C-alpha positions in Angstrom: -36.3 -31.3 -68.7 -35.2 -33.4 -65.8 -32.3 -35.8 -66.2 -33.3 -39.3 -66.6 -31.5 -42.2 -64.8 -28.9 -44.1 -67.0 -30.8 -47.4 -66.7 -33.9 -45.4 -68.1 -32.2 -43.5 -70.8 -30.1 -46.5 -72.5 -32.6 -49.3 -72.0 -32.3 -52.1 -74.7 -34.6 -51.7 -77.6 -33.9 -55.0 -79.4 -33.1 -58.6 -78.4 -29.6 -58.3 -79.7 -28.9 -55.4 -77.3 -30.1 -57.7 -74.1 -26.8 -58.8 -72.8 -26.1 -62.3 -70.9 -29.5 -64.0 -71.8 -28.8 -65.5 -75.5 -30.6 -68.6 -74.3 -33.8 -66.8 -74.0 -33.6 -64.1 -76.8 -32.5 -66.5 -79.4 -36.0 -68.5 -78.7 -38.0 -65.4 -78.7 -36.6 -64.0 -82.2 -37.3 -67.6 -83.4 -40.8 -67.5 -82.5 -41.5 -64.0 -83.7 -39.7 -64.9 -87.1 -41.8 -68.0 -87.6 -45.2 -66.6 -86.0 -45.3 -69.1 -83.5 -45.7 -67.2 -80.5 -47.2 -68.7 -77.1 -50.3 -67.3 -75.5 -48.2 -66.7 -72.0 -44.7 -66.3 -71.0 -43.4 -66.4 -67.4 -40.1 -64.7 -67.0 -38.2 -65.7 -63.9 -34.9 -64.3 -62.5 -33.2 -61.8 -60.0 -33.5 -58.3 -60.2 -32.1 -56.2 -63.0 -31.5 -59.1 -65.3 -33.7 -58.1 -68.1 -37.0 -59.4 -67.4 -39.4 -56.4 -67.7 -37.0 -55.2 -70.7 -37.5 -58.3 -72.6 -41.2 -58.2 -72.2 -41.5 -54.8 -73.7 -39.3 -56.0 -76.7 -41.5 -59.0 -77.1 -44.5 -56.8 -77.1 -43.0 -54.7 -79.8 -41.8 -57.5 -82.0 -45.1 -59.3 -81.7 -47.0 -56.1 -82.9 -44.2 -55.2 -85.5 -45.5 -55.0 -89.1 -42.1 -55.7 -90.6 -40.0 -57.6 -88.2 -36.4 -58.3 -89.4 -35.0 -61.7 -88.1 -37.3 -61.7 -85.2 -36.6 -58.1 -84.3 -38.9 -55.1 -84.0 -38.0 -52.8 -87.0 -38.5 -49.6 -84.9 -39.8 -47.5 -87.9 -43.3 -49.1 -88.6 -46.5 -47.4 -87.3 -46.7 -50.3 -84.8 -43.3 -49.7 -83.4 -43.9 -46.1 -83.0 -47.2 -46.8 -81.3 -45.6 -49.1 -78.7 -42.5 -46.9 -78.2 -44.9 -43.7 -77.5 -47.2 -45.9 -75.1 -50.0 -47.7 -76.9 -53.4 -48.4 -75.1 -53.0 -52.1 -76.1 -49.7 -52.6 -74.3 -50.8 -52.8 -70.5 -48.4 -52.7 -67.9 -49.5 -54.0 -64.2 -47.7 -53.9 -61.0 -49.0 -57.0 -59.1 -47.6 -55.6 -56.0 -50.1 -52.9 -55.9 -52.8 -54.7 -57.8 -53.1 -58.0 -56.4 -56.8 -58.3 -55.5 -59.4 -60.5 -57.3 -61.0 -57.4 -58.3 -58.0 -56.2 -60.1 -57.6 -59.5 -62.1 -61.5 -59.5 -63.0 -61.0 -56.0 -64.5 -58.0 -57.4 -66.3 -60.0 -60.3 -67.6 -63.0 -57.9 -68.9 -60.3 -55.9 -70.8 -58.9 -58.9 -72.4 -62.2 -59.7 -74.1 -62.0 -56.7 -76.1 -60.2 -56.7 -79.4 -57.2 -54.5 -79.7 -57.6 -50.8 -80.6 -54.4 -50.3 -82.6 -52.3 -53.2 -82.7 -52.5 -57.1 -83.5 -52.1 -58.1 -80.0 -53.1 -56.9 -76.8 -50.5 -57.5 -74.4 -50.5 -57.6 -70.6 -47.3 -57.4 -68.8 -47.8 -58.3 -65.3 -44.6 -57.5 -63.1 -44.0 -59.1 -59.7 -46.9 -61.7 -60.3 -46.0 -63.5 -57.3 -47.6 -60.8 -55.2 -51.2 -61.8 -56.3 -53.3 -63.3 -53.9 -54.6 -66.8 -54.1 -58.3 -65.6 -55.2 -56.7 -63.5 -57.9 -54.5 -66.4 -59.1 -57.9 -68.6 -59.3 -59.4 -65.9 -61.1 -56.7 -65.5 -63.6 -56.3 -69.2 -64.1 -59.1 -70.2 -66.6 -58.4 -67.0 -68.8 -54.6 -67.9 -68.8 -55.3 -71.2 -70.0 -57.6 -70.3 -72.9 -57.1 -66.6 -73.6 -58.7 -64.8 -76.7 -56.6 -65.2 -79.9 -55.5 -61.5 -79.8 -54.2 -61.7 -76.1 -50.8 -62.2 -75.0 -49.8 -62.6 -71.1 -46.1 -61.9 -70.0 -45.7 -62.4 -66.4 -42.5 -61.6 -64.6 -41.3 -62.5 -61.1 -38.3 -62.7 -59.0 -39.7 -65.5 -56.8 -41.2 -68.3 -59.2 -41.5 -70.6 -56.2 -44.5 -68.6 -54.9 -46.6 -69.2 -57.9 -49.1 -71.9 -57.8 -47.9 -75.1 -60.0 -51.3 -74.5 -62.0 -50.2 -70.9 -63.3 -46.4 -72.1 -64.1 -48.0 -75.0 -66.1 -49.6 -72.7 -68.5 -46.8 -70.5 -69.3 -43.5 -71.0 -71.2 -41.0 -70.5 -68.4 -37.6 -68.6 -69.1 -35.1 -68.2 -66.3 -32.8 -65.2 -66.5 -29.1 -65.6 -65.4 -27.3 -63.3 -63.2 -24.8 -61.2 -65.4 -21.1 -62.0 -65.1 -18.7 -59.1 -64.2 -17.2 -59.3 -67.9 -20.8 -58.6 -69.2 -21.7 -55.8 -66.8 -18.3 -54.2 -67.4 -18.8 -54.4 -71.2 -22.2 -52.9 -71.1 -21.3 -50.0 -68.6 -18.3 -49.2 -71.1 -20.7 -48.8 -74.0 -23.5 -46.9 -72.1 -20.8 -44.5 -70.5 -19.4 -43.9 -74.0 -23.0 -43.0 -75.3 -23.3 -40.9 -72.6 -20.0 -39.1 -72.9 -18.5 -40.3 -69.7 -15.8 -42.7 -68.5 -14.7 -44.5 -65.4 -11.4 -46.3 -65.0 -11.3 -50.1 -65.6 -10.9 -50.9 -62.0 -13.6 -48.7 -61.1 -15.8 -50.4 -63.4 -14.9 -54.0 -62.0 -15.8 -52.7 -58.5 -19.1 -51.3 -59.6 -19.8 -54.6 -61.4 -18.8 -56.5 -58.2 -21.0 -54.6 -56.1 -24.2 -54.9 -58.4 -24.1 -58.7 -57.8 -25.2 -59.7 -61.3 -27.9 -57.0 -61.7 -27.4 -54.5 -64.7 -29.8 -52.0 -63.4 -27.9 -52.0 -60.2 -24.8 -51.4 -61.9 -26.0 -48.4 -64.2 -27.5 -46.8 -60.7 -24.2 -47.3 -59.1 -22.4 -45.9 -62.2 -24.8 -42.8 -62.0 -24.1 -42.3 -58.5 -20.4 -42.3 -59.2 -20.9 -39.6 -62.1 -22.9 -37.5 -59.9 -19.9 -37.5 -57.3 -16.9 -37.1 -59.5 -18.3 -35.7 -62.9 -17.7 -37.3 -66.1 -14.3 -38.6 -65.3 -14.2 -41.0 -62.8 -11.2 -42.7 -61.1 -11.1 -45.9 -59.0 -10.6 -44.0 -55.8 -13.8 -42.0 -56.8 -15.5 -45.2 -57.0 -14.3 -46.5 -53.7 -15.3 -43.2 -52.1 -18.8 -43.1 -53.6 -19.5 -46.9 -52.8 -18.1 -46.7 -49.3 -15.8 -49.8 -49.8 -12.1 -50.4 -49.4 -9.5 -51.4 -51.9 -8.3 -55.0 -52.5 -5.0 -54.1 -51.1 -6.5 -53.3 -47.8 -8.5 -56.5 -47.7 -5.5 -58.5 -48.5 -3.4 -56.8 -45.5 -6.1 -57.4 -43.1 -6.5 -61.1 -44.3 -2.8 -61.6 -44.1 -2.8 -60.3 -40.5 -5.7 -62.6 -39.3 -4.1 -65.6 -40.8 -0.7 -64.9 -39.3 -2.2 -64.3 -36.0 -1.4 -60.9 -36.0 -4.0 -59.1 -34.0 -2.4 -55.8 -33.6 -2.3 -55.3 -37.3 -5.8 -56.5 -37.9 -7.0 -54.1 -35.2 -4.9 -51.2 -36.9 -6.2 -52.0 -40.3 -9.9 -51.7 -39.0 -9.1 -48.6 -37.3 -7.9 -47.4 -40.6 -11.1 -48.3 -42.5 -13.2 -46.4 -39.7 -10.9 -43.3 -39.8 -11.6 -43.2 -43.7 -15.2 -43.0 -43.1 -16.2 -46.6 -44.7 -19.0 -48.3 -43.9 -18.4 -51.3 -41.5 -21.0 -53.6 -42.9 -19.7 -53.2 -46.4 -16.0 -53.8 -45.3 -17.2 -56.9 -43.5 -19.0 -58.2 -46.2 -16.1 -57.5 -48.6 -13.7 -59.2 -46.1 -15.9 -62.1 -46.0 -16.1 -62.3 -49.8 -12.1 -62.2 -49.9 -12.1 -65.2 -47.4 -14.3 -67.0 -49.6 -12.2 -66.4 -52.5 -9.0 -67.6 -50.2 -11.1 -70.9 -49.3 -12.0 -71.7 -53.1 -8.4 -71.1 -54.1 -7.3 -73.5 -51.3 -9.6 -76.1 -52.4 -9.8 -75.6 -56.2 -6.6 -74.0 -57.4 -6.8 -71.6 -60.1 -10.6 -71.0 -60.3 -11.0 -67.5 -61.9 -14.2 -68.6 -63.6 -15.8 -69.2 -60.1 -14.6 -66.1 -58.4 -15.2 -64.0 -61.9 -11.9 -62.3 -61.1 -8.7 -61.3 -63.2 -5.8 -63.7 -63.7 -3.7 -61.2 -61.9 -6.1 -61.2 -58.8 -6.3 -65.0 -59.1 -2.6 -65.6 -58.6 -2.6 -63.1 -55.4 -5.6 -65.3 -54.0 -3.4 -68.4 -54.8 -0.3 -67.0 -53.0 -2.1 -66.0 -49.9 -4.1 -69.4 -49.9 -0.8 -71.6 -50.3 0.9 -70.1 -47.1 -2.6 -70.3 -45.0 -3.9 -73.7 -43.5 -7.7 -74.5 -44.8 -8.7 -75.0 -41.0 -7.4 -71.3 -40.3 -9.4 -70.0 -43.1 -12.5 -71.7 -42.2 -12.3 -70.7 -38.6 -11.8 -66.9 -39.7 -14.8 -67.3 -42.1 -17.1 -68.9 -39.2 -16.2 -65.7 -37.0 -16.7 -63.2 -39.8 -19.9 -64.6 -40.8 -21.3 -65.0 -37.1 -20.7 -61.4 -36.6 -22.1 -60.2 -39.8 -25.3 -61.8 -39.1 -25.5 -59.9 -35.8 -23.9 -56.7 -36.6 -27.4 -54.6 -36.9 -28.1 -55.7 -33.4 -25.1 -53.6 -31.9 -25.0 -49.8 -31.5 -21.2 -49.7 -32.0 -20.4 -52.1 -34.8 -16.8 -51.6 -34.4 -16.6 -53.5 -31.2 -17.9 -56.8 -32.3 -15.6 -56.6 -35.3 -12.6 -56.1 -33.3 -13.6 -59.0 -31.0 -13.8 -61.4 -33.9 -10.4 -60.2 -35.2 -8.7 -61.0 -31.8 -10.5 -64.3 -31.6 -9.4 -65.3 -35.0 -5.9 -64.5 -34.3 -5.9 -66.3 -30.9 -7.8 -69.6 -31.1 -6.2 -70.7 -28.2 -8.6 -68.8 -26.0 -11.6 -70.4 -27.7 -12.6 -74.0 -26.6 -14.7 -75.0 -29.7 -13.6 -77.8 -31.9 -13.2 -75.4 -35.0 -10.8 -73.3 -32.7 -8.8 -76.5 -31.4 -8.2 -77.2 -35.5 -7.2 -73.7 -36.1 -4.9 -74.2 -33.1 -3.4 -77.5 -34.5 -2.9 -76.0 -38.0 -1.3 -72.8 -36.5 1.2 -75.3 -34.6 1.9 -77.3 -37.6 2.5 -74.3 -39.7 5.7 -73.5 -37.0 9.0 -74.8 -37.2 10.0 -77.8 -35.3 10.4 -77.4 -31.7 8.1 -74.2 -31.5 5.9 -74.1 -28.6 2.4 -73.0 -28.3 2.3 -69.0 -27.6 0.8 -67.8 -24.6 -1.0 -64.3 -24.6 -0.8 -63.6 -20.9 2.2 -61.4 -21.6 0.1 -59.3 -24.0 1.9 -60.2 -27.2 0.6 -61.1 -30.5 0.9 -64.6 -31.9 2.9 -63.0 -34.4 5.7 -62.2 -32.4 6.3 -65.9 -31.7 6.6 -66.8 -35.2 9.5 -68.9 -35.9 10.5 -68.8 -32.1 12.3 -72.0 -31.0 12.6 -73.1 -27.5 16.4 -72.1 -27.1 15.5 -68.8 -28.4 13.1 -67.9 -25.9 14.3 -65.6 -23.2 14.7 -66.9 -19.6 11.6 -64.7 -18.4 9.3 -65.9 -21.2 6.2 -67.9 -19.8 6.6 -71.7 -19.9 3.8 -74.0 -21.2 2.4 -76.0 -17.9 4.0 -79.3 -19.6 7.3 -77.9 -19.5 7.4 -76.7 -15.8 9.7 -78.7 -13.7 8.2 -80.1 -10.4 8.3 -77.8 -7.4 10.8 -79.0 -4.6 9.3 -79.1 -1.3 11.6 -76.8 1.0 12.0 -78.2 4.7 9.9 -76.1 7.4 12.2 -73.4 8.9 13.3 -74.2 12.5 11.6 -72.2 15.0 14.4 -70.6 17.3 14.3 -71.7 20.9 13.4 -69.2 23.6 16.3 -67.4 25.3 15.2 -68.0 28.8 14.8 -71.6 28.4 17.8 -73.8 29.5 19.6 -75.9 26.5 18.7 -79.6 26.8 20.4 -82.3 24.9 17.7 -83.8 22.4 16.9 -87.4 23.2 18.0 -89.7 20.2 15.0 -90.8 18.0 15.0 -93.7 16.1 15.6 -93.4 12.4 12.3 -93.6 10.4 11.8 -96.7 8.3 12.5 -96.1 4.5 9.1 -95.6 2.9 8.9 -97.7 -0.3 7.4 -96.1 -3.3 4.9 -98.0 -5.2 5.9 -99.8 -8.2 4.2 -98.4 -11.4 2.3 -100.7 -13.5 3.3 -101.9 -16.8 0.4 -100.2 -18.5 1.4 -96.9 -16.7 5.0 -97.1 -17.3 4.3 -97.9 -21.4 1.8 -94.7 -21.7 4.1 -92.4 -19.8 6.7 -93.1 -22.3 4.4 -92.8 -25.1 3.3 -89.4 -23.7 6.8 -88.2 -24.0 7.1 -89.2 -27.5 3.7 -87.5 -28.3 5.2 -84.3 -26.8 8.1 -84.6 -29.1 5.7 -85.0 -32.3 3.2 -82.4 -31.3 2.9 -80.5 -28.3 -1.0 -79.6 -28.8 -1.7 -83.1 -28.8 0.1 -83.9 -25.6 -2.0 -81.1 -24.4 -5.2 -83.5 -24.6 -3.3 -86.5 -23.0 -1.6 -84.5 -20.1 -3.8 -85.8 -17.3 -4.4 -89.1 -18.6 -3.3 -92.6 -16.9 -2.5 -96.0 -18.4 -4.5 -98.4 -16.3 -4.5 -101.7 -17.7 -2.8 -103.6 -20.6 -4.6 -106.8 -22.1 -2.7 -108.6 -24.9 -2.0 -105.8 -27.3 -4.6 -103.3 -26.1 -3.6 -100.3 -23.8 -6.4 -98.8 -21.7 -5.9 -95.2 -21.1 -8.2 -93.3 -18.7 -9.3 -89.9 -18.8 -10.3 -87.9 -15.7 -14.2 -87.7 -15.5 -14.0 -83.9 -16.0 -11.9 -84.0 -19.3 -14.7 -85.2 -21.8 -13.9 -82.5 -23.9 -9.9 -83.6 -24.1 -11.3 -87.0 -24.9 -13.4 -85.6 -28.1 -10.4 -83.5 -29.0 -7.9 -86.6 -29.0 -10.3 -88.6 -31.1 -10.0 -86.5 -34.1 -8.4 -88.3 -37.0 -5.0 -86.2 -37.2 -4.8 -86.1 -33.2 -5.3 -89.9 -33.0 -2.7 -90.6 -35.7 -0.1 -88.9 -33.6 -1.1 -91.0 -30.4 -1.0 -94.2 -32.5 2.2 -93.5 -34.0 3.8 -92.8 -30.5 2.5 -95.9 -28.9 4.0 -97.9 -31.9 7.2 -96.4 -31.3 7.2 -97.5 -27.7 5.5 -100.8 -27.8 5.1 -102.1 -31.6 1.8 -103.5 -32.3 -0.1 -102.1 -29.4 -3.6 -100.6 -29.9 -5.1 -97.7 -27.7 -8.4 -97.8 -26.0 -9.7 -94.6 -24.3 -12.4 -94.1 -21.7 -13.4 -91.8 -18.9 -13.0 -92.4 -15.3 -16.1 -93.0 -13.4 -17.6 -90.2 -10.8 -16.3 -90.4 -7.3 -19.5 -91.4 -5.9 -23.3 -92.2 -6.7 -24.3 -88.7 -5.4 -21.9 -87.0 -7.8 -23.6 -89.1 -10.5 -26.9 -87.7 -9.6 -25.8 -84.3 -9.4 -24.2 -84.5 -12.9 -27.3 -85.7 -14.3 -29.3 -82.7 -12.9 -27.0 -80.2 -13.7 -25.0 -81.6 -16.7 -21.5 -80.2 -17.3 -22.0 -77.1 -15.6 -21.5 -79.0 -12.6 -18.2 -78.1 -10.5 -17.2 -80.1 -7.5 -14.6 -79.1 -5.3 
């Protein structure tokens, strides 16, 4: 005889064996015990949470001749008939029997009295697949069925059911199972089957099942087929095509520290070990979600459904990382995850995303600018923003101060000294030409440099202070000019082409640094920012036509 799958061989037979749905099984047992069954039930919930199993148990309990505390006894003639497959318990798959004719046939059967049992039970699975005409045909019978008929509807998408159908049923919502529930049930099932899986392997299976017991049993069955009756954690990783928690932690640490080299090499190890890149990217996104929740909520083992040891590792990593960096990494990973199936070589977009996460300086989006600021604020005082033109990783600059930078290291543009103009070389006189005494020329009148306005002088001093406080914010104001001062308001003008710099400076954390700087130079002064006007009316018209893509040289 062919071997049956675990989820079919060890399906619960009583309400007490259904795990994680006590809020439903308690009500059903009470109704059976008191003889107050409803004429129609609606079981809603995601896959593998016990809807069809509970419907079958309810059908047996309703027809049991000697129920015990609302549970089917399993020994009477009615229980034996339902277990063997009685003609009075009819299961219908609405996905393949969704026409109005199928429903009319069901209604005709409902008019006849049961052949062997007390109730004729109709279990309609995936009921949301019925057509509108089929729902209309079922409506009247569902509202006032014969006394000997019991309807049990099951669906994963209750929002697709008409309100008129839902209002005529007692609705029960099945919850997703927790990892603890799944591990407990898996352990019991494997013990009955004479097999075992290591505890960490069971947790990996439970996490991959995403709250569905049937999925968990199917994955356990797959692991038993792969490694036999004694399955290790590594066997589970190999069978599921996923990676260990240590690999996820190392990859996340490399990305958060800006070490593109280690992150790309970690991805290479995943590929060489034959892991599925889609599964790896999904696991990595979940890991960053855990870090974000740990950063936001602190100890939240109940939210993450993880062990205390794993929670402490999340907290340790999250404490050393900035929230903006974690959010930026999640945005990049989720963006690639949504488009991964479009690429014939999925490794390439993942590597691109890794490098982008490690080097937010190459991205001009607002989230990337926040990540750059977070990276700068995490560095020691006096550290400069790394330049990647020399091919080095950001991690190679960690903790590097200005006086420690070698002489040949690239210098940020705001630290470059002004270039001195060399006098033009004198052309040698032709040898054949006679030498003549040059006529004395009058000395040129000294050129007076224009005096800087008070607004410009104050703003230049403030810019120097901003450079000391945060070089990243200085990057926004580098090309600005103080144009006017009216009482206690200093007007600062941005070039017309630097609107993005103005938007970046107006972020709360950047604006605070600018206000602190001007308060140091001229206490009580407020800042007002504006964009310079374009050069002429023709440029304004071109700007209206072409937008920000216009470049005028």
